Structure formats: structure tokens, C-alpha cells
NUZA-125690 format. One record per residue (C-alpha): residue number from 0; x, y, z. Coordinates in steps of 0.05 Angstrom, whole numbers. Layout:
REM NUZA-125690
(NUM (X Y Z))
...
//
This chain:
REM NUZA-125690
(0 (-768 233 -166))
(1 (-717 287 -154))
(2 (-656 282 -199))
(3 (-592 321 -211))
(4 (-614 375 -258))
(5 (-572 390 -318))
(6 (-594 462 -317))
(7 (-581 475 -243))
(8 (-522 518 -224))
(9 (-459 481 -210))
(10 (-432 479 -139))
(11 (-362 478 -167))
(12 (-325 542 -178))
(13 (-313 566 -248))
(14 (-239 551 -246))
(15 (-179 591 -269))
(16 (-169 617 -339))
(17 (-116 563 -350))
(18 (-166 509 -330))
(19 (-221 538 -374))
(20 (-172 539 -431))
(21 (-155 464 -419))
(22 (-230 448 -418))
(23 (-241 482 -484))
(24 (-180 448 -515))
(25 (-205 380 -489))
(26 (-273 392 -523))
(27 (-239 413 -588))
(28 (-193 352 -584))
(29 (-249 302 -572))
(30 (-304 330 -617))
(31 (-277 307 -685))
(32 (-263 238 -655))
(33 (-331 229 -623))
(34 (-381 263 -669))
(35 (-415 210 -712))
(36 (-394 155 -663))
(37 (-446 117 -621))
(38 (-445 76 -558))
(39 (-473 5 -555))
(40 (-538 35 -527))
(41 (-547 78 -590))
(42 (-530 143 -555))
(43 (-484 192 -589))
(44 (-415 188 -558))
(45 (-405 263 -564))
(46 (-472 278 -529))
(47 (-455 227 -475))
(48 (-388 259 -461))
(49 (-420 328 -456))
(50 (-473 303 -407))
(51 (-421 269 -364))
(52 (-381 333 -360))
(53 (-444 371 -338))
(54 (-458 319 -284))
(55 (-386 324 -259))
(56 (-394 400 -255))
(57 (-459 396 -216))
(58 (-428 349 -165))
(59 (-371 397 -153))
(60 (-319 368 -198))
(61 (-260 411 -217))
(62 (-257 440 -287))
(63 (-196 396 -301))
(64 (-238 334 -284))
(65 (-292 358 -332))
(66 (-239 363 -385))
(67 (-216 292 -370))
(68 (-287 266 -381))
(69 (-280 284 -455))
(70 (-212 251 -461))
(71 (-238 185 -433))
(72 (-282 174 -494))
(73 (-228 196 -541))
(74 (-181 140 -517))
(75 (-216 85 -556))
(76 (-206 123 -621))
(77 (-131 133 -612))
(78 (-78 81 -630))
(79 (-30 106 -576))
(80 (-74 143 -527))
(81 (-22 149 -472))
(82 (29 182 -517))
(83 (-20 227 -554))
(84 (-58 253 -493))
(85 (6 260 -452))
(86 (36 304 -506))
(87 (-26 347 -514))
(88 (-49 353 -441))
(89 (2 321 -396))
(90 (12 251 -368))
(91 (-37 259 -309))
(92 (-95 269 -358))
(93 (-73 210 -400))
(94 (-67 163 -339))
(95 (-135 183 -313))
(96 (-168 173 -381))
(97 (-135 104 -390))
(98 (-152 80 -320))
(99 (-225 98 -332))
(100 (-224 64 -400))
(101 (-198 0 -366))
(102 (-259 0 -320))
(103 (-305 7 -380))
(104 (-273 -54 -412))
(105 (-279 -94 -348))
(106 (-353 -81 -343))
(107 (-363 -101 -415))
(108 (-325 -166 -401))
(109 (-368 -182 -340))
(110 (-433 -169 -378))
(111 (-410 -210 -437))
(112 (-393 -269 -391))
(113 (-460 -263 -355))
(114 (-496 -266 -422))
(115 (-453 -325 -445))
(116 (-416 -288 -500))
(117 (-341 -291 -486))
(118 (-299 -241 -524))
(119 (-248 -292 -546))
(120 (-241 -367 -551))
(121 (-189 -401 -507))
(122 (-173 -467 -474))
(123 (-171 -430 -407))
(124 (-239 -439 -375))
(125 (-272 -380 -342))
(126 (-299 -375 -272))
(127 (-374 -375 -259))
(128 (-414 -313 -273))
(129 (-423 -300 -199))
(130 (-348 -302 -186))
(131 (-335 -259 -247))
(132 (-385 -206 -224))
(133 (-355 -206 -154))
(134 (-286 -198 -184))
(135 (-310 -137 -223))
(136 (-339 -109 -159))
(137 (-273 -119 -122))
(138 (-234 -89 -179))
(139 (-280 -29 -182))
(140 (-266 -18 -108))
(141 (-192 -25 -122))
(142 (-197 31 -173))
(143 (-236 73 -123))
(144 (-169 92 -93))
(145 (-172 146 -145))
(146 (-242 173 -134))
(147 (-239 214 -198))
(148 (-242 149 -237))
(149 (-302 125 -198))
(150 (-339 191 -205))
(151 (-328 189 -280))
(152 (-356 119 -284))
(153 (-416 133 -239))
(154 (-433 195 -279))
(155 (-427 158 -344))
(156 (-472 102 -321))
(157 (-524 151 -295))
(158 (-524 187 -362))
(159 (-533 120 -399))
(160 (-594 104 -357))
(161 (-623 174 -367))
(162 (-614 166 -442))
(163 (-651 99 -442))
(164 (-707 128 -399))
(165 (-716 189 -445))
(166 (-719 148 -509))
(167 (-759 89 -532))
(168 (-697 45 -531))
(169 (-696 -12 -481))
(170 (-640 -12 -431))
(171 (-602 -78 -434))
(172 (-621 -122 -374))
(173 (-549 -139 -358))
(174 (-530 -65 -356))
(175 (-588 -49 -309))
(176 (-571 -109 -265))
(177 (-498 -89 -261))
(178 (-520 -18 -241))
(179 (-563 -44 -185))
(180 (-512 -95 -159))
(181 (-447 -56 -168))
(182 (-454 18 -184))
(183 (-510 38 -137))
(184 (-479 3 -77))
(185 (-412 37 -93))
(186 (-445 105 -97))
(187 (-479 90 -30))
(188 (-412 70 1))
(189 (-381 134 -24))
(190 (-440 174 2))
(191 (-456 204 -67))
(192 (-530 195 -54))
(193 (-557 240 -108))
(194 (-528 191 -158))
(195 (-544 130 -115))
(196 (-619 143 -111))
(197 (-626 158 -185))
(198 (-585 97 -206))
(199 (-629 52 -164))
(200 (-695 80 -188))
(201 (-675 80 -262))
(202 (-646 10 -261))
(203 (-706 -17 -223))
(204 (-751 17 -273))
(205 (-719 -25 -329))
(206 (-714 -90 -290))
(207 (-785 -90 -262))
(208 (-825 -40 -302))
(209 (-894 -65 -279))
(210 (-877 -59 -205))
(211 (-843 9 -216))
(212 (-904 38 -251))
(213 (-952 8 -199))
(214 (-915 43 -142))
(215 (-908 107 -182))
(216 (-983 106 -194))
(217 (-997 97 -120))
(218 (-953 157 -105))
(219 (-989 200 -158))
(220 (-1060 182 -137))
(221 (-1064 232 -80))
(222 (-1005 275 -98))
(223 (-1044 341 -99))
(224 (-1076 329 -31))
(225 (-1010 304 -1))
(226 (-970 362 -27))
(227 (-1021 412 -4))
(228 (-1020 382 66))
(229 (-943 382 67))
(230 (-941 456 46))
(231 (-984 475 104))
(232 (-943 432 152))
(233 (-877 461 126))
(234 (-903 532 137))
(235 (-926 515 208))
(236 (-860 483 228))
(237 (-820 540 197))
(238 (-858 593 235))
(239 (-856 554 301))
(240 (-781 543 296))
(241 (-770 616 277))
(242 (-809 636 339))
(243 (-762 591 379))
(244 (-702 628 350))
(245 (-681 570 304))
(246 (-666 588 232))
(247 (-688 528 192))
(248 (-700 507 120))
(249 (-760 460 115))
(250 (-772 422 52))
(251 (-805 359 26))
(252 (-762 298 17))
(253 (-760 262 -50))
(254 (-796 195 -55))
(255 (-750 141 -82))
(256 (-790 84 -112))
(257 (-737 31 -105))
(258 (-729 47 -31))
(259 (-804 42 -21))
(260 (-806 -26 -56))
(261 (-748 -52 -14))
(262 (-784 -32 49))
(263 (-848 -64 27))
(264 (-813 -129 9))
(265 (-763 -131 66))
(266 (-814 -119 120))
(267 (-874 -150 85))
(268 (-912 -85 89))
(269 (-968 -57 46))
(270 (-961 11 13))
(271 (-1005 43 67))
(272 (-954 21 120))
(273 (-896 58 88))
(274 (-885 118 134))
(275 (-841 160 90))
(276 (-895 173 37))
(277 (-904 239 73))
(278 (-834 263 89))
(279 (-800 328 109))
(280 (-728 348 117))
(281 (-708 403 166))
(282 (-639 434 155))
(283 (-610 477 212))
(284 (-544 512 225))
(285 (-515 471 283))
(286 (-518 403 316))
(287 (-549 433 379))
(288 (-605 459 335))
(289 (-618 388 309))
(290 (-635 363 379))
(291 (-675 427 395))
(292 (-717 415 333))
(293 (-725 341 351))
(294 (-750 361 420))
(295 (-801 409 390))
(296 (-825 357 339))
(297 (-835 303 392))
(298 (-871 353 436))
(299 (-921 374 383))
(300 (-931 307 349))
(301 (-938 235 373))
(302 (-871 200 361))
(303 (-865 127 341))
(304 (-807 106 386))
(305 (-789 44 345))
(306 (-779 88 283))
(307 (-728 136 315))
(308 (-654 133 293))
(309 (-599 179 317))
(310 (-546 177 262))
(311 (-512 238 290))
(312 (-491 204 355))
(313 (-479 139 317))
(314 (-465 153 243))
(315 (-475 100 190))
(316 (-413 61 168))
(317 (-406 106 107))
(318 (-406 169 150))
(319 (-479 190 139))
(320 (-506 233 197))
(321 (-577 256 210))
(322 (-635 248 258))
(323 (-693 205 232))
(324 (-760 203 267))
(325 (-831 183 249))
(326 (-890 220 282))
(327 (-966 221 275))
(328 (-1006 284 267))
(329 (-1074 297 298))
(330 (-1108 254 245))
(331 (-1060 196 258))
(332 (-1024 203 192))
(333 (-950 182 195))
(334 (-898 234 175))
(335 (-823 219 169))
(336 (-778 277 189))
(337 (-703 281 177))
(338 (-664 334 216))
(339 (-593 353 198))
(340 (-544 410 193))
(341 (-528 444 126))
(342 (-460 410 127))
(343 (-492 342 138))
(344 (-541 356 82))
(345 (-486 374 32))
(346 (-448 313 54))
(347 (-508 268 42))
(348 (-523 298 -25))
(349 (-453 305 -53))
(350 (-403 278 -3))
(351 (-355 220 -8))
(352 (-376 193 60))
(353 (-337 128 63))
(354 (-293 132 126))
(355 (-239 91 92))
(356 (-230 147 41))
(357 (-210 194 97))
(358 (-162 143 126))
(359 (-127 138 59))
(360 (-113 212 62))
(361 (-64 202 119))
(362 (-49 250 175))
(363 (-53 313 134))
(364 (-113 288 95))
(365 (-133 312 26))
(366 (-113 384 14))
(367 (-100 395 88))
(368 (-166 366 113))
(369 (-148 324 174))
(370 (-175 253 179))
(371 (-188 266 253))
(372 (-220 334 246))
(373 (-293 351 259))
(374 (-350 327 215))
(375 (-357 394 182))
(376 (-284 389 159))
(377 (-296 319 133))
(378 (-354 344 90))
(379 (-303 384 51))
(380 (-267 320 31))
(381 (-311 309 -30))
(382 (-297 378 -58))
(383 (-223 369 -45))
(384 (-222 299 -77))
(385 (-259 325 -138))
(386 (-213 385 -141))
(387 (-150 346 -153))
(388 (-135 394 -210))
(389 (-68 409 -177))
(390 (-48 338 -193))
(391 (-72 346 -264))
(392 (-45 415 -276))
(393 (14 421 -227))
(394 (23 364 -177))
(395 (26 386 -104))
(396 (82 365 -56))
(397 (34 315 -24))
(398 (19 280 -90))
(399 (78 231 -89))
(400 (59 207 -20))
(401 (-13 200 -41))
(402 (6 161 -104))
(403 (51 117 -62))
(404 (-6 102 -14))
(405 (-52 84 -72))
(406 (0 37 -102))
(407 (7 0 -36))
(408 (-62 -31 -42))
(409 (-55 -106 -27))
(410 (-89 -132 -90))
(411 (-88 -119 -164))
(412 (-135 -146 -219))
(413 (-112 -163 -289))
(414 (-144 -195 -350))
(415 (-125 -260 -385))
(416 (-129 -264 -461))
(417 (-195 -301 -450))
(418 (-222 -239 -413))
(419 (-219 -274 -345))
(420 (-206 -228 -286))
(421 (-147 -254 -245))
(422 (-135 -228 -175))
(423 (-62 -223 -153))
(424 (-22 -193 -96))
(425 (8 -124 -105))
(426 (76 -124 -142))
(427 (58 -188 -179))
(428 (90 -204 -246))
(429 (72 -244 -308))
(430 (101 -306 -274))
(431 (54 -297 -215))
(432 (-3 -289 -265))
(433 (17 -353 -301))
(434 (17 -394 -237))
(435 (-50 -363 -216))
(436 (-81 -389 -281))
(437 (-50 -459 -279))
(438 (11 -490 -247))
(439 (34 -522 -312))
(440 (28 -455 -347))
(441 (73 -424 -295))
(442 (125 -479 -302))
(443 (129 -469 -378))
(444 (126 -393 -376))
(445 (183 -363 -418))
(446 (157 -294 -437))
(447 (99 -246 -430))
(448 (59 -193 -466))
(449 (25 -138 -427))
(450 (-28 -101 -467))
(451 (2 -132 -529))
(452 (74 -109 -515))
(453 (130 -157 -498))
(454 (158 -143 -429))
(455 (210 -175 -383))
(456 (182 -229 -338))
(457 (197 -189 -275))
(458 (156 -129 -298))
(459 (107 -108 -243))
(460 (35 -112 -266))
(461 (-19 -60 -254))
(462 (-94 -67 -247))
(463 (-133 -70 -312))
(464 (-76 -95 -356))
(465 (-85 -154 -403))
(466 (-31 -206 -394))
(467 (-12 -260 -444))
(468 (40 -313 -427))
(469 (89 -342 -477))
(470 (102 -415 -460))
(471 (149 -471 -480))
(472 (124 -540 -499))
(473 (159 -570 -440))
(474 (208 -551 -385))
(475 (206 -521 -316))
(476 (218 -457 -277))
(477 (283 -421 -269))
(478 (320 -419 -202))
(479 (326 -344 -213))
(480 (252 -338 -199))
(481 (264 -355 -126))
(482 (316 -299 -119))
(483 (277 -244 -83))
(484 (326 -191 -107))
(485 (308 -204 -180))
(486 (233 -193 -168))
(487 (204 -249 -210))
(488 (153 -272 -158))
(489 (108 -237 -107))
(490 (53 -288 -97))
(491 (64 -339 -40))
(492 (26 -390 -81))
(493 (72 -382 -141))
(494 (134 -386 -97))
(495 (110 -451 -65))
(496 (95 -481 -134))
(497 (166 -465 -158))
(498 (197 -494 -94))
(499 (154 -556 -100))
(500 (178 -566 -172))
(501 (251 -563 -153))
(502 (240 -608 -92))
(503 (207 -658 -138))
(504 (266 -655 -185))
(505 (315 -667 -129))
(506 (273 -725 -103))
(507 (270 -755 -172))
(508 (345 -748 -180))
(509 (355 -783 -113))
(510 (307 -839 -133))
(511 (343 -848 -200))
(512 (409 -852 -164))
(513 (382 -903 -115))
(514 (351 -945 -171))
(515 (418 -946 -207))
(516 (454 -971 -144))
(517 (402 -1024 -130))
(518 (402 -1049 -202))
(519 (478 -1051 -202))
(520 (477 -1097 -140))
(521 (424 -1142 -171))
(522 (465 -1146 -235))
(523 (528 -1165 -196))
(524 (490 -1218 -157))
(525 (457 -1246 -219))
(526 (387 -1227 -196))
(527 (365 -1179 -251))
(528 (299 -1216 -258))
(529 (281 -1203 -185))
(530 (216 -1165 -175))
(531 (235 -1097 -147))
(532 (170 -1088 -110))
(533 (180 -1156 -76))
(534 (250 -1135 -57))
(535 (225 -1070 -26))
(536 (170 -1105 12))
(537 (219 -1156 38))
(538 (264 -1101 64))
(539 (205 -1066 99))
(540 (188 -1012 49))
(541 (119 -996 20))
(542 (144 -989 -51))
(543 (208 -994 -92))
(544 (208 -918 -98))
(545 (215 -912 -22))
(546 (273 -961 -24))
(547 (308 -924 -81))
(548 (300 -857 -44))
(549 (334 -879 21))
(550 (388 -915 -19))
(551 (399 -852 -60))
(552 (405 -811 4))
(553 (457 -860 32))
(554 (410 -874 89))
(555 (404 -949 75))
(556 (463 -997 70))
(557 (468 -1038 6))
(558 (494 -1094 51))
(559 (422 -1104 74))
(560 (402 -1120 2))
(561 (459 -1170 -4))
(562 (437 -1204 61))
(563 (365 -1208 37))
(564 (388 -1241 -28))
(565 (435 -1289 8))
(566 (411 -1296 80))
(567 (463 -1320 132))
(568 (461 -1394 151))
(569 (438 -1380 221))
(570 (376 -1343 198))
(571 (348 -1402 161))
(572 (318 -1430 224))
(573 (285 -1368 251))
(574 (215 -1394 240))
(575 (231 -1468 252))
(576 (189 -1496 308))
(577 (201 -1556 352))
(578 (140 -1592 375))
(579 (141 -1628 441))
(580 (90 -1669 478))
(581 (71 -1644 546))
(582 (94 -1711 576))
(583 (153 -1725 529))
(584 (222 -1698 517))
(585 (236 -1646 464))
(586 (258 -1683 400))
(587 (323 -1667 366))
(588 (293 -1621 315))
(589 (265 -1577 369))
(590 (334 -1560 395))
(591 (345 -1520 332))
(592 (277 -1487 337))
(593 (254 -1420 362))
(594 (186 -1436 392))
(595 (157 -1495 430))
(596 (84 -1511 418))
(597 (60 -1551 478))
(598 (20 -1615 466))
(599 (33 -1624 392))
(600 (84 -1664 354))
(601 (88 -1624 289))
(602 (57 -1559 268))
(603 (75 -1501 221))
(604 (85 -1434 256))
(605 (101 -1363 239))
(606 (120 -1301 279))
(607 (65 -1248 274))
(608 (84 -1186 235))
(609 (39 -1140 276))
(610 (79 -1146 340))
(611 (144 -1182 319))
(612 (157 -1221 383))
(613 (228 -1237 407))
(614 (255 -1273 469))
(615 (241 -1265 526))
(616 (174 -1234 508))
(617 (113 -1268 537))
(618 (80 -1302 478))
(619 (18 -1341 458))
(620 (-3 -1378 396))
(621 (-65 -1371 354))
(622 (-85 -1427 306))
(623 (-100 -1394 239))
(624 (-138 -1423 180))
(625 (-88 -1453 131))
(626 (-25 -1418 158))
(627 (-11 -1457 220))
(628 (1 -1423 287))
(629 (14 -1348 290))
(630 (59 -1328 348))
(631 (41 -1262 383))
(632 (64 -1223 443))
(633 (13 -1229 498))
(634 (2 -1153 500))
(635 (-9 -1148 425))
(636 (-74 -1111 411))
(637 (-89 -1154 350))
(638 (-80 -1217 391))
(639 (-126 -1192 445))
(640 (-181 -1182 394))
(641 (-170 -1251 366))
(642 (-170 -1282 435))
(643 (-235 -1246 453))
(644 (-270 -1269 389))
(645 (-244 -1341 386))
(646 (-213 -1363 453))
(647 (-214 -1436 432))
(648 (-161 -1424 379))
(649 (-110 -1398 429))
(650 (-55 -1447 449))
(651 (4 -1447 497))
(652 (73 -1435 467))
(653 (142 -1421 494))
(654 (210 -1400 468))
(655 (257 -1457 450))
(656 (329 -1459 475))
(657 (381 -1423 434))
(658 (452 -1446 428))
(659 (504 -1393 445))
(660 (547 -1412 386))
(661 (488 -1406 338))
(662 (441 -1350 362))
(663 (375 -1337 328))
(664 (358 -1265 308))
(665 (288 -1235 306))
(666 (267 -1172 268))
(667 (232 -1119 311))
(668 (208 -1048 297))
(669 (230 -987 337))
(670 (189 -923 331))
(671 (223 -856 343))
(672 (197 -785 347))
(673 (246 -727 346))
(674 (256 -654 327))
(675 (279 -658 255))
(676 (351 -636 243))
(677 (409 -651 197))
(678 (448 -714 218))
(679 (392 -743 261))
(680 (387 -808 222))
(681 (463 -816 224))
(682 (466 -807 299))
(683 (412 -858 312))
(684 (443 -908 264))
(685 (510 -900 300))
(686 (480 -921 366))
(687 (452 -985 336))
(688 (519 -998 301))
(689 (557 -987 366))
(690 (512 -1038 401))
(691 (523 -1087 343))
(692 (450 -1088 324))
(693 (437 -1097 249))
(694 (389 -1046 219))
(695 (352 -1080 162))
(696 (301 -1026 146))
(697 (287 -952 157))
(698 (226 -909 142))
(699 (227 -834 155))
(700 (176 -778 149))
(701 (181 -705 170))
(702 (119 -663 185))
(703 (124 -591 208))
(704 (193 -600 237))
(705 (178 -666 272))
(706 (213 -729 247))
(707 (178 -796 252))
(708 (224 -856 241))
(709 (215 -931 242))
(710 (277 -975 247))
(711 (274 -1051 235))
(712 (331 -1082 275))
(713 (351 -1155 286))
(714 (357 -1177 359))
(715 (362 -1242 398))
(716 (345 -1211 466))
(717 (289 -1161 476))
(718 (316 -1141 544))
(719 (380 -1118 512))
(720 (340 -1076 463))
(721 (308 -1038 520))
(722 (378 -1017 545))
(723 (398 -995 475))
(724 (335 -952 469))
(725 (356 -915 533))
(726 (419 -894 495))
(727 (378 -872 435))
(728 (334 -830 481))
(729 (395 -789 501))
(730 (408 -767 429))
(731 (398 -692 418))
(732 (327 -677 395))
(733 (297 -745 408))
(734 (229 -736 441))
(735 (207 -808 448))
(736 (231 -878 427))
(737 (197 -945 437))
(738 (191 -1014 410))
(739 (129 -1023 369))
//
């Protein structure tokens, strides 16, 4: 397996004398702090820092970034790292070191949770391990806005795995798993494939040692014969291309064991069906040469069409470009050949290939490299990103814009005291954090500590910070939190929770006011023992709370309660029924009644609640079990079902005669749909009042700007009600009104 050699010459330039001086000072600063200290894997912290700096150098990292790699490990041994490092090296170095340290802490948290060993005890329950790992992955990507941080972490993880591989120490399973699931995919997305391949192979070696060694053994069995064959093939292709006038570098391609195993498992193939066991890479000067070489290869060897990929015409999502083809030689042996330009090769080996990284650079790009320039220009992005020494030593004019762009990421990730990762919108505060953990915690939030320091509640949080909320035993939010100018809240969820709390308080105050008014009336009338739920039901409300609310809003007249307690004399006969024989006169009692039941002399009746009939509605009676005759409108849906099921129980009924001097009133329901607005209930009530119709009950509900109202009014003539509803229909905003 080909790896990044520690002894190979660095692609990065040596740097200025000032930078070299900073590097030496960083070493001298960190050495006394790190010598004698050890990481959790048992590796010397000082040796680890030196190895990371060497890896950074080989990948093209600026000398200033190499210096920062020492300061990262010094942070944990300083009580005030930001102040100390800023004073000695400048704030940019301190910020970079602290940001990287935050990521180290986050990965420790995730691994501890996965192993079931939380760092602290708390009543706040943690998310599942899967969600926690995903949160770490998202947070790592959030930190990737500053690719220096990511490169430091990738290099550190690679060095840790190398150390475990070179010693008899066992690499922790959770660390290897995290590498395979988080770090290697990130390196792949950034296009830093030298690190990606080695991270995958090493972590796979620790996770599945038996499989790893089996595949390695298969690769070694015929290594001498295979390498001898490839040397002859390389020489042949080189000479043929040289004869064609194409200057090419032909070399063998490294065999990555994890990649081979993935192919074997993903495609259910045996080892003998893996075509890239024999593999060559041809590097040429220009894109036109790539296709010329492809033409020559396909002419001299038998191509496998299904194994051809043109990643030059259609690059991978992370910007990788190359031609891939598989051919067979005269003996039928498969050979995989990659063809690319030198720029493509450098990009694949060292380059930050993620297209979103270029977009973040803006129009001018990083260090003048345009986001819309040619591929060759984009290849330089890695070197420019890693050479942000101008920001560390002397910030460039473009740095403020770049920093602003980085701070405008839409999410941040902070830690709770229980080491739970909490995802929040950008510009969130401790109040947003409290509501994200629990609504009640947000309501009782009175103060906050960020990284152990008390801060104002409207302090904007940053990714990686640990937030602790100071709460009161009881209480609620402040109205100031809803003032956008004060900056207490950024999360839509938190804002809605605060509004809901105040709306609930207003509703409760209204209910308390209504209860007080209702109880005052009952006290005046000497009915304090009256069941409030029975009162509400009698007035057409589902519960006493609904009654108190409309009374508190002045939307329901207290006179209706008085009338319910002491009904008028004329209403006492509403449900009285006169019975008359089909062949006889109506007796005297029937003259006071409301309904005539044909053919019977005496029978208890009641007006059905489902349709609430009133003269001159067409009505029919249904003989119930134990409750007499129920009177329905003929078009009542409930009655139609009863009539269909038991037609024998249906009887003929008719309205009795009403005396003009003593009219009988019937309660009916009117349903109204309208665009909700202020004063709508008042306008509708005024129409009924003008028409001298008594409203004895109102129920209202507003959903997404549409008001749904049900009025219970007393009438003695249904035809007159229809005329009144025409007037209601003309009210502004009313969409539909009908009798129920």
C-alpha cells in the first residue's frame, strides 16, 4: 500500500524567514508542554505533533499551518489558551488552535456516547448513538468552512492510525469506526485522496483484521510475477506513446485493500474478478493527450466497454477527473488503466476537490483563483487554501469578506453540559439553546454560561461552545425576547414557543375574567351550587372553560345566563305536545302545544338536537325507546338513517297552532364561514339584534385566517330566518352562512 512518506520531499515551499522563525518558536513553545505527555492511545503527544506537522508539510501546507499544528496540542495544557497564544503568536493562530481543539473534544464525546460512557451525569437525556454520530459528522462539515482545521484533524487521525499500526497496541474500535464513517468520507469529499485511501485501509485493518490479511495475502502471492509483467507493459506503452509524440509518465497504481473488499462485497465478486489488481496510471501533459492515449490503448488491447468511465467529460461530484478503462491483453488478463493530466493527478493526490469549496471562495476565489476558471486553475485551490499564511501572519484585504462568508453558514453546533450536541440556526443565543433542549427549560431561562463564563442572554453562540443555562424554579419568558432589535432569539421554534406562552397567559386571564363574571351572576341569583359544566352545556358550550372564554371576551351576553336560570313564561311550553285523534278534535291542552302527533291521545315528545326543527319545517316523528317521540326535520340525515333501519317506528306529526299573543320560540343553529378579522363577531351579532333574534349561544374557531362560527338563535318562523341569513351573507368577509 502506497502511503504518504515522511521522508519524501515536501511539495510546499520553504517559506519566508519570518515564517520559519514562527515555526521554530511554535516548537519551542509547545515542547516543554508536550514532552512527557501522552495521548489516550499511548502515543507521545510531542511525537504526534511533530508527525502531524510533517504530514501537513508533505501535503503542501504553509509553514504557518505547520506551526499551528504544534499549538493545537499545547491548548489543552494552558489555562487561558486564547490569551496566551494570541499574545505570543497573534489571534489568528489562537483561533485556529482552539477551533481544532473543539473538534477533538466533539469526537471524544461522540465516541464516549457510542461506548455508553457519558462524560457527565445529567437529567437531560441524550439522543441515540446514531443521531449523535450524525451530528458530529454535520458539525465536522460545518468546521470544514476553514479547511485548515479539517486538514489538521485529518492529519492527526492518520498519524494516530499509523502509530497503532506500527506498534503492538490495539487501535480502539470506536476510533477506527469513526475514521471509516466520518474522516475517510470527508477526505474523499475534499479530494485529499492520499489521506483518504490510507485512512480507509488502516481503519479496515483494525476493524476486520482477518479479512484484511486474507486480501493482503492474495495480493502478495503473485506479486513478483505481476510486477515483472507490469514493468514490461509500462516500458512498452511508454515507448509506443513516445513514438506517437506523446510525452507520458507510466506507473503502477497502488492497490487499496479496502477498495478491493468493497468491490468484492458490493458486486458479489471473487478476488479473481477484480480488474484493478493489475493497474497502470498514465499521466500526460494535456487533455487532448488523454484521449489520444485512450485511442491508442483501445486500439492495441481489447476494451471492456462496460468498464469505461469518462470522468473528464463528466467529473465526479467532488471534482475528480480522469479516464478509467479496463482492457484485456493477448492472454485475456484484465488491466485497469487510468489516464489523466499532471494537473488532474496532483488534484487527485493533494487537491481539495469539493466543488462547494470553490463556490465559497466567491467571484475572486481564494488568492485570486476564480471559481469559474479552468480545471487547471482549480487544482491550485488546495495550495492556496493551505497557504492561508497571509491570514495568520498579515491578513489580506479579502480576509474580512471570507470570514464573513464563513460566519453566514446556516447552522451552528454547540454542546450541552451533558455533552449532547445541539444543532441551532446561525446567530442563535443561549435562549434558543434552552428552548432546543426543552420548552420548560426555555421558559425558566434566566442566565447562561458559555464555556464556563457568564454571558448576557443575547450573546451569539459559536460552533463548539459548551452552553449551560441558569434557570429559575418557576416563571416564564420575558416579552423582550420577542423584540427582534434586542437579539434574544434567532430560532423560529423558540420564537413560536415564547408567543405560545404569552397567548396561553392571555387566554387564561380571559378565562379567569369570564369565570369571575359568571360566578358573580350565580351569586346574585342565589345559584352558587349550580354545576358549571351543566350550565355551559345548557348554553351550548362544550365545557365551562369555553363559556368563561367568550364571556371574558365580551362575546357572550350575561343576559343569556339569566334567561337560562329563569326561563321566560312563554318558553315553558316549547316541548309540550297536544295529542289528537285522527277523527276527533284537538283537545284544549293541544292548543298550547307545539307539535301534533296524529292518532294518539297522549305521548311524550322532544325536539331532536341534531337538526333542531322549527315551523314551518317539514317534520316527522320517530318513536324512541324510553324517551317518547323524537321530532326531526324530514331532510335530517340522522332521521333518514333511522327511517331506513326501522321504518315501522316513524309516525306522522304536524306543527300545532301558535297564538300570536304567546309565540313559541325554537333554538336553531346557524353555521358561518368567513375571513377572520377584527369586529366580525360584533357585526354578525348586530344583524341578529337588529332583526330581534335572541342569540343564546356562540362558538368560534379560527384556522389559518378562516373563522368558523356557530350561532344558536331562537326563532318562531324558519322562513324569516332565511331572510335574516341573506343580510348576514352581505357582511364584509362572510363566505358562507347556512342553517345547520
